[in-house]
N, C-alpha and C positions, 0 to 999 in steps of 0.2 A: 581493460584494454583487450579487444578481441584478438583471437589468435592470428588474424590476418596481418596485424601490425608487427613487422619484423623487429627483432631485438638481438644484438650481438652478444649480450652478456651471457655468462656461463649458465647452462641449463641444469646444472647439478643442484640437488636438493636432498633433504632428508627423506628417505624412502618410507619412513614410519608415518609420514603425513599422507592421509588418503585424499584430502580435499584441497590442499594448498601446496604450492611450490614456492620455495625460497631460494634465491640466488643472489650473489653479489657480483657486480661488474668491476672493471678495472679501476673505476673511481671510488670503489667501496660503497656504492649505492646499493641498498638491498631492494630487490624486486619481489614483492609478495603477490603471487598470482592465485586468485580463487578460481578453482575449476572443480566444482562439486562432482564427485564420482557417480557415474550411473545416471546422470541427469543432463538434459539438453539446456536447461536454464539454471543459473545460480540462484538458489534460495538458501537462507540461513537456517539451518537446523541445529539441534543440540550438538551432534558430533563435530560439525564444522566450527561452531563457536568455541567448543572445548579445545580443538586443535589450534585455533587462532590464539587463544589464551596462552597455550604452551609456546607458540612461536614468538609472541610479543614479549613474554617473560624472558626468553633467551636473547632477544634483540635488546631488551632493556639492560641486560647484564653485560652485553658486549655491543654497544651502539655502533651502527654503521654511520657513514657520512650523511646518509639520508635514507628515507624509505619511500617507495612508490607502491601504492596499493592499486591493483588492477584486476581485470577479469581475463580468464582463459577461454571464455565462451564467445563464439561469434554472435550469440543472441543478445549479448549485452552485459552490463556490469552486474548488478544484483537486483533481482525483482522483489526483494523483501524477505520476510520470514516465511518459513514453510508452513502454510496454513493447515496442512494435513496434520501437523503435530498438535494443533490447538484442541482438537476433539479428544485428545488423550487425558485432558485435565477435567476433573470434576470438583476440585476444591480450590478456592481462591488462594489460600495460603501456599499451595504447591506452585501455582502460576507465579505468584509474587517472589517466591524463592528462586525460581529459574530466571526471572527478569533481573533480580539483583545479581545473579551470577553473570549474566550478560553485561550488566552495568559495570561490573568489575573488569571484565575483559576490555570493553570499550574504553574505560578510563585508563587502562594501561597504554593503549594506543595514543590517547590524548596527551598522556604525560611523558611520552618518549622525549629524550633530550635532543634528538636530531630532527632536522626538517622532515616533515611528512607531507606527502602529496597523494591525493586520490585522482586517478586517471579514469575518466568516465566516458563510456560510449554505450548507447542503447538504454535499456531500462535501468534507472537508478531510483528505486522506489522503496518506501517504508524503511525497513531495517537496513537496506542498502544505502539510502541517503543518510540515515542516522550514523552508519559506520563512516561514511565519507566526511560527515561533519566533525568527526573526531580528529581529522587531519588538519594541518595548518593551512592547506591550500588545496582547492578543488578545481580541476580542469575538465572541461567536457568538450567532446567533438560535436559539432553542429551537423548532425545527420538527421534524416527523416525519422529514424527510429528512436532517437534519443528523447526520453521523457524522464522528468525529474519531479518528485513530489512525495507527499506523505498521505496516502489514500486510506489509512487504517479506519477512518470514521465509517467507511462503507462496509466494514465488517463488524460494526458495533463496538469498536474500541477506539483508542487514540494511540499515537506513537508511544512505544514502550521501551525503546532502547536508548533513551536519553534525548530523543528528538524534541520533546516539549521544553527541555532546558536549553539545548544547544541552538535550536533554530530561533527561539525567542532572543537569545543572546546575540545572535548574528544579525537579525533583521529588525529587532524591536517588536513590540507587541502587535501592532495593527497588522502588518504584513504577515508575520509568522502565524498569528492566531487565525487569520483569514485562510491561509493556505491549509492549516490543519483542520479547521472546522468545515471546510468545503471539500477537502480531498482533491483539490485541483492539481492536475499534472501540467508541468511546464516544459516547453521546448528549451533547448540549450540557450538560445539568445534571450528568451524571456527570463530564464533563471539567472543569467548573468546580469541583466538589467535590474532585477530585483535584489541581487546580492546573495542569492542562495549559493551560487558558485562564484569563483573568482576570475575565471578566464574561459572564454569560448573560442575554440579554434575551428578553422574551416574543415570541411569534410575530407579534403585531400591532404591536410597537414598531418605530420607525424605526432601522434599522441605521446609516444615514447620520448621523442626529442624534446617536446615542450615540457614533459614531466621532469626529465633529467635537468633541463635548464632551470626549472623552478627550484629543484633541490639545490643545485650548485649556487644559485643566487639567494637561497634561503628566504624564499618568498613566503609571506603570510597574508591571511585575509585582512582586509582593511577593517579597522575598528569602526563599529556603527556610529552614526552621527549623534549629536547631542540630543535631538528630539527622540531618536530611537531609544537611547539610554534612559531618558526621562520617562518614557512610557512604562517603565517597570517600577517607578517610584510609587510609594503608597498612595499619594493623591491621584496619580494617573490611573492606577489600578482601580481605585474606588470609583473613578469617573467612567473608565472604559468598560469595566466588567458588565454593568447593566446594559450598556449599548450593545455589546457583543451578544449578551443573552437575549435581548429583545429581537435583534436581527436573526438570530438562530431560531427563535421560536416561530418566526414567520415561515420557516421552511421545515421545521421538525417539531414533533410533539415530545416534550421531555419524558413522558411516560413510555412512549414507544422507542425513542432514541436517546437514552440517557448519556451516552459517551460525550457528545460535544459540550453538554452542560457541566459534566464532571471535569472536563478539561478547563473550561472557563473558571470554575470554582478553584481548581488546583492553582492555576496561574494567579488568581486574585489573592489567595491566602498565602502562597508559599514562594512566589517569584522573588521575594526579597532575600531568600535563604536558599542557596544552590543545593545544599545537602538535603534540606527538607523537601525541595521540589523533586529531586530524584526519588526520595522515599515515597512521596505522594503519588508520583507516576507509577511506581511499582505496585503500590497497594491498589490503586484504582484499576490498573490493568487486570490484576487478579480477580477483582470483584466483577468487572465488566465481562471478562472472557468466559466465565462460567454462567453468566446470566442468560436469561431467555432471549433477549434481543440479539446478542452476539451469536448464540447458538443457532437461531433461525437464519440470521444473515449469512452464516457460514454455509448453511444448507442451500440458500439461494446461490451463493458463490459456486458451490460444487455443481449444482444443477445447470448453471449458466456455462460452466466449463464443459460439462457433458454435452450440452446443446451445441457448443462451438465445435466440438470434436465430431459430433454426428453430422454437422452441416458441411464437413469437408469431403464428403464422399462424392460419388458420381451423381449425375443429375437425377437418376431414378431413385437414389437413396437420400437425396437432400430433403431437409425438413422445410415445409412451406406453411403448415398449419399446426397450431398448438392450442390445446384446450386446457385451461387452468380451472381447477375446482377449489373454491375457497378464495374470497375476495378480500381477505384481511390484509394486514400490512405486508406479510410475506408474499401471499398469492398475488396481490395487486402489483407489487414491485416486480415479481417474476414476469407477469403479463406485460407490464409496461416495457421492461427490458427487451422482451422478445419482439414486441412491436417496433421498438427502436432499431432492432437488427433487420427489419424489413419483413418480418413474419406476420401472418394473419393470426389473430388470437381471439378465441371465444372465452369469456370469463363467466364462470357460473357460481352462484350462491343461492341461498334459500329464497331470497326476495330481492327485488331490484334495489331496495333501499340500502342493502348491504354492498351492492356493487357500485353504486353512485360515488361514494367517497374514493374508491380506487380509480374510477374514471377521472375524477377531479385531480388526484395526485399525478396520474399519468399525463394529463394535459399540461401540468406544470413542468414535468420532466421534458416533454416534447418541446415546449417553448424554450427551455434552457439549452437543449442539445441540438435541435434541428433548425432553429433560427428563422427560416423563410416560411411565410404563411402557407404556401403550397405544400411544403414538406410536413408541416404541423398538421394540416387538415388531412393529408393522406394517412398520417399515422393514426389520427383519431378514427378515421374510417376503418382502419384495420383492427381496432380494438372493439369487440362486439359484446355487449351484455347478453348473457344467454342463461336465463333462469331455468329454462326447460332442459338444458343440457343437450340441445340438438347438435352442437359442434363435435360431440364425442365421435360420432360415426364418420366424420370427415377428417378428423385430426390425425396427423402423423405421429404426434407425441401428446400424451395426456399426463398432466402434472397434478398431483394431489397436494393441497396445502390447507387441509382442514384442521380442526382442533386435534390435540394429541390425546386421542381416545381410541384404544385398540379396537373395541367393539364397533365403533362408528366407522373406522377405517376398513375393517373386514367386511362390513355390510356394503360400504361403498364399492370396494373391489368386486364383490359378487355381482353388484348391479352393472358395473362398468364392463367387465370382461366380455360378455356376449355382444356388446354394442360396439366394441372397438374394431378398427381395421386389422386384418391379419397382416403381419409383417414378418 
């Protein structure tokens, strides 16, 4: 719940908590507010998860009448895990161990004896949605900025804080797996229609009032229908898994993007055993996160974030042209994303045959995101194959995405530097 939503409950809390505030109101409802210190956006990092575990353990020992989980940031609920922490890991076992620690914290929230409500506005993504799914009831305010989903597949992984278990339980296989496999983000009304959340309120309604009412009335999410429950049975899994795999292969190569296929395999093998599904989720996240695909996609993510920040300056400083060297999966995806943001991009590789697959993938992206023929054609015109590298001299930003070879990169930089614009 953003800080703009007024609340008369006591603001006192344990000063030892750096990222969370805990208070109880006159009705003995506990209000747990996530307000990550030093950041404008809430993301889940290790210290915040550890603090949450301590708070939930104390609440479990002395249960309140109910618990409301909310945000103290005007920017939204929780935007997911802190991606910056991912690069600290080099061993799959270390990742798996941390994921299991988070699983234990989230399980404590799920097992509280009192009613629990997640009050959502703004971004509720990845680990943020997985945390909300541990609550018995989820309310979201229908504002322009509210987006709900599990986009981890875009980082070369899949949901790792219990989302593969709890979302499939809530929605059934078809809808839950589709959301996770595509990384699609939903507006509040669409999330309510699908059953991801339980209540959608108007933009001018009080999120606090509705959350309090849900606690006092002990509301819970509706049980999924018979068909949704049947979708997890062994016969249904045996039937649906090949279909999901085939549809996913139409959009992604298992060699380049293993995460969605690992997710399907985990669901097919372990969905009948909740404990085994959690364990498979943790093991898979560990292996994927330190793999080459996820490492490269994180690099793409950080480059994109950097481009966004560079594009917020005055008109003279704004980026208009980008030159990408290396038309492999990573370079091609960076180029396509830049074009989708309205930039002109020249894409360079040794020969045109190496650029053409990237142009084809970009065309598929444009058709999915831009919809109208005029917008799609305009995007295609802004993505220019450039074997000779002529775009270097005109580019505001040059991005290198060639093979991981130090000598090759050094030689490339020596060739590029005298040809680049002075900034």
